[in-house]
Every structure is written in structure tokens, then in C-alpha cells.
C-alpha angles and dihedrals in degrees: 000000000000121000112254118203113223125215092019115145121180114227121198110239096190136061132220093262091059090045090052091051090049092052091047089051089050090050089051092058106273113138116252093239092052094048092049090053095045097047094033093236123138111259091226089058091054091047092051095047089051093049126092091242094071115090120174108241118244124207121223132002124317117270120255099203128054119235091257091051091049091052091050092049090048091051092049092050091049090050096052095043 
């Protein structure tokens, strides 16, 4: 039976900015293993983020209006007020 470490909690040692830099480096030709070592990000994390399975979560419902439509509506409301 494999040994199980008790009271082990993984703590993330990188932030989204470093992750974005690592992904950019990989897209520019750096090997995943080298990027993982340089930016201190697990290689599996980089592989997952680069895969098609990963979708950045969004909070709340989708917007109905585009930014341009919102600005136009805002101007109209201010004009009639």
C-alpha cells in the first residue's frame, strides 16, 4: 500500500501573472519543462492550461449589451435626465 502523507496541504507558489509569462514563453518556443523550472510552476499545470480542456471560469451571467451599446445607452439616459 502506498504511503500517504497526513496533514499535507499544497500551497500554490505562483500567481496568474507568472503563469501568463510562462505560457507566453512556451508559445514563443521555450520547452514546457524549461518554462516550468524557470517560473517555478508545475509542468502539469502548464500542460493543462495549454490544452483545449481549460476554460477560464467566468462569474455571473453573460452580458446582453456590448460595451459600445452600454455607452450609447448611458449617453441617452444622461441626455433625457
